[in-house]
N, C-alpha and C positions, 0 to 999 in steps of 0.2 A: 457476540463476536461475529456471527454471520452478517448481521446488519451493519456492523462497522467495517466489514470487508477484511477482517483479520483471519477469518476461516472461510474456505470455499468448499463446496460440495457439488457434485454433478446431479444429485437427486436428493429429495427430502430425507431419505434413509440411507444415503450413500456414505462412503468414507469421506471424512473431512481432511483438508490439508491446510497447512499454514500458508497465509498469504499476507503480504504487506502492500497496501495501495501505494502507488508512486508518490502521491501527495503527502503521505505520512512518513516516508523515509527520512526526510530532513528533520523531523521531530524525534522519531524513534532511534535513528542511527545517524546523528549529525556527523558531517565530514567524511562519511563512508562512501556515499554515492553522490559525487558532484553533479551528476545528471539530474538528480531529483531537485537540487537547488536551482539548477538552470531552468528546468521545466517550470518550477514555481515562479521564477522571475518572469519568464515569458508569459505565463497566464495572468500575471498582475498588470501587464502593459495594456 
């Protein structure tokens, strides 16, 4: 999960926190963040 960017930590033994990369938002939570779709469309141009 750390490698996929779904969890973040400030150190190797630190507390982890949930994180969703902007490019994954449109797949994990469709229609919830239109900014994610717009950013994906801009990066495909």
